[in-house]
C-alpha positions as a LaTeX table, in Angstrom:
\begin{tabular}{lrrr}
\hline
Residue & $x$ (\AA) & $y$ (\AA) & $z$ (\AA) \\
\hline
Met1 & 134.41 & 145.54 & 37.26 \\
Lys2 & 131.32 & 143.65 & 39.14 \\
Lys3 & 130.23 & 144.51 & 42.25 \\
Tyr4 & 129.06 & 142.23 & 44.57 \\
Ala5 & 126.75 & 141.92 & 47.43 \\
Cys6 & 126.53 & 140.00 & 50.59 \\
Pro7 & 123.47 & 139.12 & 52.23 \\
Cys8 & 123.91 & 141.54 & 55.05 \\
Gly9 & 123.48 & 144.33 & 52.57 \\
Tyr10 & 127.89 & 144.84 & 52.55 \\
Glu11 & 128.72 & 145.68 & 48.95 \\
Tyr12 & 132.08 & 145.02 & 47.66 \\
Asp13 & 133.32 & 147.66 & 45.38 \\
Pro14 & 136.52 & 146.68 & 43.43 \\
Ala15 & 136.90 & 150.88 & 42.47 \\
Val16 & 137.17 & 150.98 & 46.33 \\
Gly17 & 138.64 & 147.58 & 47.68 \\
Asp18 & 138.79 & 146.67 & 51.16 \\
Pro19 & 141.46 & 149.14 & 52.48 \\
Asp20 & 140.73 & 148.55 & 56.08 \\
Asn21 & 141.23 & 144.77 & 55.46 \\
Gly22 & 144.36 & 145.26 & 53.35 \\
Val23 & 142.64 & 145.05 & 49.76 \\
Ala24 & 143.77 & 147.69 & 47.62 \\
Pro25 & 141.66 & 149.55 & 45.38 \\
Gly26 & 141.19 & 148.02 & 41.94 \\
Thr27 & 141.03 & 144.42 & 43.39 \\
Ala28 & 138.40 & 142.17 & 41.32 \\
Phe29 & 136.38 & 140.41 & 43.47 \\
Ala30 & 137.71 & 136.95 & 42.07 \\
Asp31 & 141.29 & 138.26 & 43.20 \\
Leu32 & 140.62 & 138.35 & 46.84 \\
Pro33 & 142.08 & 135.92 & 48.90 \\
Asp34 & 140.45 & 132.65 & 49.49 \\
Asp35 & 140.45 & 133.97 & 53.10 \\
Trp36 & 138.51 & 137.35 & 53.02 \\
Cys37 & 135.26 & 137.67 & 54.39 \\
Cys38 & 132.60 & 140.43 & 54.71 \\
Pro39 & 133.87 & 142.94 & 57.04 \\
Val40 & 130.50 & 143.65 & 58.41 \\
Cys41 & 129.48 & 140.45 & 59.13 \\
Gly42 & 132.28 & 137.85 & 58.55 \\
Ala43 & 130.33 & 135.77 & 55.86 \\
Ser44 & 132.65 & 133.89 & 53.73 \\
Lys45 & 133.04 & 134.96 & 49.68 \\
Asp46 & 130.80 & 132.15 & 48.45 \\
Ala47 & 127.75 & 134.08 & 50.38 \\
Phe48 & 128.18 & 137.14 & 47.73 \\
Ser49 & 126.27 & 137.49 & 44.73 \\
Glu50 & 126.50 & 139.74 & 41.68 \\
Ala51 & 125.28 & 142.89 & 42.29 \\
\hline
\end{tabular}
């Protein structure tokens, strides 16, 4: 699965997920909830680009 990067430098890694925000490891970026945002800066999913 592909990683995605936020402009702030945070990188979403599907292998890790975002467990602090209820996203289990193995969750693809496309499968994140629409209201998920960067845990560092709060940017929306559409601010991310493929890493």
